[in-house]
RODO-2510 file (C-alpha; in nm, 4 decimals, decimal comma):
residues 255
     n   res          X          Y          Z
     1     m    10,6065     0,8704     7,5235
     2     s    10,4542     0,5659     7,6922
     3     c    10,5944     0,2873     7,9081
     4     v    10,4828    -0,0450     8,0521
     5     v    10,5773    -0,1515     8,4056
     6     t    10,5099    -0,5069     8,5195
     7     g    10,4368    -0,5766     8,8838
     8     g    10,3608    -0,2071     8,9209
     9     g    10,0846    -0,2232     9,1803
    10     r    10,2925    -0,1930     9,4945
    11     g    10,6421    -0,1625     9,6359
    12     v    10,9275    -0,0941     9,3966
    13     g    10,6965    -0,1240     9,0968
    14     r    10,4600     0,1441     9,2208
    15     g    10,7539     0,3737     9,2925
    16     i    10,8733     0,3283     8,9350
    17     v    10,5266     0,3999     8,7963
    18     e    10,4875     0,7218     8,9933
    19     r    10,8343     0,8428     8,8931
    20     l    10,7693     0,7810     8,5238
    21     l    10,4351     0,9588     8,5454
    22     a    10,6167     1,2611     8,6826
    23     d    10,7991     1,2859     8,3483
    24     g    10,4659     1,3488     8,1775
    25     g    10,4189     1,0298     7,9814
    26     t    10,1623     0,7496     7,9916
    27     v    10,2304     0,4416     8,2023
    28     v    10,0519     0,1082     8,1690
    29     v    10,0749    -0,1094     8,4794
    30     i    10,0544    -0,4883     8,4658
    31     e     9,9557    -0,6335     8,8018
    32     r     9,8135    -0,9767     8,8806
    33     d     9,6603    -0,8705     9,2149
    34     p     9,3568    -0,6436     9,1624
    35     g     9,3776    -0,5391     9,5271
    36     a     9,7132    -0,3752     9,4595
    37     l     9,5590    -0,1388     9,2049
    38     s     9,3049     0,0458     9,4194
    39     w     9,5259     0,3562     9,4216
    40     v     9,5214     0,3849     9,0413
    41     e     9,1711     0,5335     9,0264
    42     r     9,2656     0,7978     9,2823
    43     h     9,5827     0,9025     9,1073
    44     t     9,6195     1,2642     9,0007
    45     g     9,7222     1,1774     8,6452
    46     p     9,3878     1,0802     8,4855
    47     g     9,4187     0,9251     8,1442
    48     r     9,7950     0,8789     8,1759
    49     l     9,7825     0,5812     8,4110
    50     v     9,6249     0,2588     8,2847
    51     a     9,6006    -0,0699     8,4723
    52     v     9,5925    -0,4180     8,3228
    53     v     9,5039    -0,6992     8,5620
    54     g     9,6828    -1,0180     8,4670
    55     d     9,9995    -1,2230     8,4759
    56     a    10,3047    -1,0552     8,3225
    57     a    10,4173    -1,4010     8,2077
    58     d    10,1125    -1,4229     7,9790
    59     e    10,1897    -1,3059     7,6248
    60     g     9,8282    -1,2006     7,5766
    61     v     9,8385    -0,9774     7,8829
    62     a    10,1684    -0,8234     7,7739
    63     g    10,0312    -0,7645     7,4263
    64     r     9,7216    -0,5922     7,5628
    65     a     9,9386    -0,3647     7,7768
    66     a    10,1506    -0,2762     7,4743
    67     d     9,8366    -0,1976     7,2714
    68     l     9,7090     0,0371     7,5422
    69     a    10,0449     0,2091     7,5701
    70     e    10,0736     0,2584     7,1942
    71     r     9,7187     0,3899     7,1807
    72     a     9,8263     0,6802     7,4021
    73     a    10,1713     0,7545     7,2588
    74     p    10,4688     0,5821     7,0971
    75     l    10,5976     0,3015     7,3185
    76     t    10,9444     0,4009     7,4382
    77     g    11,0111     0,1916     7,7490
    78     w    10,9374    -0,1379     7,9196
    79     v    11,0247    -0,2260     8,2799
    80     n    11,0256    -0,5927     8,3816
    81     n    10,9736    -0,5730     8,7574
    82     a    10,7272    -0,8553     8,8337
    83     a    10,8688    -1,1247     9,0618
    84     v    10,7620    -1,4193     9,2754
    85     f    10,9082    -1,4410     9,6261
    86     r    10,8779    -1,8069     9,7118
    87     d    11,1703    -2,0396     9,7508
    88     a    11,2529    -2,4075     9,7574
    89     s    11,5717    -2,6047     9,8204
    90     v    11,6894    -2,8891     9,6006
    91     h    11,7520    -3,1199     9,8986
    92     d    11,3892    -3,1336    10,0072
    93     a    11,1713    -3,0080     9,7203
    94     p    11,0847    -3,1880     9,3958
    95     v    11,3069    -3,0726     9,1113
    96     g    10,9967    -2,9849     8,9125
    97     e    10,8888    -2,7413     9,1825
    98     v    11,2297    -2,5748     9,1852
    99     v    11,2338    -2,5399     8,8064
   100     d    10,8789    -2,4029     8,8116
   101     l    10,9768    -2,1331     9,0605
   102     i    11,2763    -2,0363     8,8473
   103     t    11,0498    -2,0150     8,5438
   104     r    10,7899    -1,8073     8,7283
   105     n    11,0553    -1,5422     8,7907
   106     l    11,2281    -1,5645     8,4526
   107     r    10,9350    -1,5977     8,2125
   108     p    10,7821    -1,2518     8,2824
   109     a    11,1125    -1,0888     8,1876
   110     v    11,1377    -1,2937     7,8674
   111     v    10,7749    -1,2253     7,7715
   112     g    10,8033    -0,8548     7,8490
   113     s    11,1325    -0,8166     7,6646
   114     a    11,0036    -1,0054     7,3608
   115     t    10,6865    -0,7958     7,3483
   116     a    10,8809    -0,4710     7,3781
   117     v    11,1427    -0,5675     7,1188
   118     r    10,8788    -0,6692     6,8654
   119     r    10,6876    -0,3435     6,9127
   120     f    11,0040    -0,1333     6,8921
   121     l    11,1121    -0,3109     6,5734
   122     a    10,7681    -0,2730     6,4153
   123     a    10,7605     0,0985     6,4947
   124     g    11,1162     0,1488     6,3785
   125     t    11,1759     0,3963     6,6594
   126     g    11,3897     0,1993     6,9026
   127     g    11,3293     0,1991     7,2756
   128     a    11,4633     0,0851     7,6108
   129     v    11,4058    -0,2164     7,8344
   130     v    11,4993    -0,2234     8,2026
   131     n    11,5058    -0,5544     8,3876
   132     i    11,4910    -0,5543     8,7666
   133     s    11,7456    -0,7975     8,9068
   134     s    11,8963    -0,8474     9,2512
   135     h    12,2315    -0,8572     9,4288
   136     q    12,1470    -1,2260     9,4723
   137     a    12,2198    -1,2873     9,1043
   138     s    12,5892    -1,2721     9,1929
   139     r    12,5826    -1,3190     9,5735
   140     p    12,2990    -1,5583     9,6642
   141     v    12,1887    -1,5990    10,0226
   142     p    12,1010    -1,9455    10,1566
   143     g    11,7441    -2,0575    10,0975
   144     c    11,6818    -1,8472     9,7874
   145     l    11,8023    -2,0765     9,5088
   146     p    11,5132    -2,0346     9,2590
   147     y    11,5091    -1,6544     9,2930
   148     a    11,8873    -1,6183     9,2691
   149     t    11,9039    -1,8516     8,9692
   150     a    11,6272    -1,6676     8,7857
   151     k    11,7860    -1,3284     8,8476
   152     a    12,1214    -1,4526     8,7171
   153     a    11,9369    -1,5616     8,4025
   154     v    11,7679    -1,2213     8,3779
   155     e    12,1086    -1,0555     8,3761
   156     g    12,2253    -1,2918     8,1012
   157     l    11,9083    -1,2123     7,9072
   158     t    11,9841    -0,8430     7,9474
   159     r    12,3289    -0,8748     7,7909
   160     a    12,2052    -1,0951     7,5066
   161     l    11,9252    -0,8539     7,4168
   162     a    12,1645    -0,5590     7,4285
   163     v    12,4015    -0,7247     7,1823
   164     e    12,1348    -0,8488     6,9428
   165     y    11,9093    -0,5446     6,9292
   166     g    12,1424    -0,2554     7,0089
   167     p    12,2018    -0,2038     6,6347
   168     h    11,8260    -0,1438     6,6010
   169     g    11,8265     0,1353     6,8581
   170     i    11,6965    -0,0871     7,1374
   171     r    11,8878    -0,0628     7,4638
   172     t    11,8518    -0,3204     7,7423
   173     n    11,9907    -0,2765     8,0924
   174     a    11,9313    -0,4214     8,4381
   175     l    11,9328    -0,2954     8,7958
   176     a    12,0674    -0,5263     9,0674
   177     l    11,8872    -0,4197     9,3832
   178     g    11,9993    -0,4493     9,7413
   179     s    11,7404    -0,4685    10,0190
   180     v    11,4564    -0,2227     9,9635
   181     t    11,1795    -0,1032    10,1941
   182     t    10,8450    -0,2295    10,0633
   183     e    10,5086    -0,3191    10,2099
   184     r    10,6275    -0,6794    10,2247
   185     h    10,9379    -0,5818    10,4223
   186     e    10,7416    -0,3594    10,6604
   187     a    10,4854    -0,6340    10,7211
   188     l    10,7682    -0,8748    10,8060
   189     l    10,9098    -0,6352    11,0653
   190     a    10,5657    -0,5601    11,2070
   191     g    10,5139    -0,9296    11,2774
   192     l    10,8262    -0,9549    11,4927
   193     e    10,8989    -0,8647    11,8497
   194     p    11,0401    -0,5086    11,8709
   195     d    11,3881    -0,6229    11,9769
   196     q    11,4055    -0,8747    11,6924
   197     a    11,2873    -0,6152    11,4406
   198     r    11,5560    -0,3732    11,5595
   199     r    11,8222    -0,6417    11,5241
   200     i    11,7168    -0,7115    11,1664
   201     q    11,7184    -0,3417    11,0822
   202     a    12,0653    -0,3045    11,2307
   203     e    12,1938    -0,6052    11,0383
   204     l    12,0544    -0,4716    10,7101
   205     a    12,2187    -0,1362    10,7785
   206     r    12,5487    -0,3218    10,8374
   207     l    12,5223    -0,4958    10,5006
   208     h    12,4735    -0,1664    10,3104
   209     p    12,7659     0,0789    10,3418
   210     v    12,5382     0,3828    10,3157
   211     g    12,3906     0,2709    10,6482
   212     r    12,0353     0,2029    10,5353
   213     i    11,8368    -0,0105    10,2969
   214     g    11,6945     0,1326     9,9773
   215     l    11,3726     0,3159     9,9052
   216     s    11,1520     0,2588     9,6038
   217     q    11,2420     0,6136     9,4952
   218     d    11,6094     0,5124     9,4758
   219     v    11,5224     0,2414     9,2282
   220     a    11,2758     0,4587     9,0383
   221     e    11,5325     0,7304     8,9728
   222     a    11,7732     0,4750     8,8276
   223     v    11,4991     0,3306     8,6058
   224     a    11,4025     0,6774     8,4804
   225     y    11,7655     0,7446     8,3907
   226     l    11,8103     0,4170     8,1991
   227     l    11,4895     0,4763     8,0031
   228     s    11,5864     0,8325     7,9145
   229     p    11,7865     0,9635     7,6165
   230     t    12,0494     1,0720     7,8689
   231     a    12,1475     0,7035     7,8935
   232     g    12,1641     0,6670     7,5156
   233     f    12,5136     0,5154     7,5275
   234     v    12,4379     0,2795     7,8174
   235     n    12,3539    -0,0679     7,6941
   236     g    12,3960    -0,4188     7,8315
   237     v    12,4947    -0,3178     8,1846
   238     t    12,3759    -0,4406     8,5216
   239     l    12,3838    -0,1393     8,7523
   240     p    12,3943    -0,2125     9,1263
   241     v    12,1423    -0,0023     9,3156
   242     d    12,2334    -0,1404     9,6530
   243     g    12,3997     0,1282     9,8608
   244     g    12,7342    -0,0470     9,8117
   245     r    12,6215    -0,3879     9,9369
   246     s    12,7835    -0,5731     9,6477
   247     a    13,1067    -0,3754     9,6866
   248     l    13,1286    -0,4544    10,0578
   249     g    13,0326    -0,8169    10,0080
   250     l    12,9558    -0,9090    10,3678
   251     d    12,8067    -1,2517    10,4322
   252     p    12,4613    -1,2009    10,5877
   253     e    12,4984    -1,5411    10,7547
   254     s    12,8310    -1,4561    10,9186
   255     r    12,6651    -1,3734    11,2509
***
């Protein structure tokens, strides 16, 4: 089997890549930042890990990744993880900028899904798509309008794909993530005063009933399940991987 993971150079994406490699298949990583791929050459799975430098929103880049995956083994899975973390508010930003930011988060999922569906249909073997969403798709936090809007659209895309292509053996599901420890999160904490960093960590623990934020491994295990035959009757769902944050539903601005 072979899979493609977009935004797979660091953070959650890298965790997904490493988990899928552990299953013995080939993984093609799409990553726009070459600096995030330095670990690929040192990885212990030579020949089974391939990197493509480029924008996951570019159909040519997605097509090249699919070609490389199919060259190694039948393409069985596609994970749309790439995201842009930059926000704008409609009261003080040009509407065009807001729409552009929404598109920059939505287009990679549409391009990746379209590429995967076309390859699965051509091969006649079916396959699985997993879209990475966020708890913000249903519970936005202030200041994150473009990201929350795009993720809500990704979840709608997930359901539409599931309905249209399920009869062809193509399953599409999404994961709605809570807060997850990544290099970006750790860098944010490192730039704060110790007391402030501790307050943020405590607040994040309060928002997640399990008492901690997520790890990339938590997400990766859920992705591996949704891509596997074990999830053969799971289609069109958005699975919260958030330690119960969405069930608790606390307002992060309440304090």
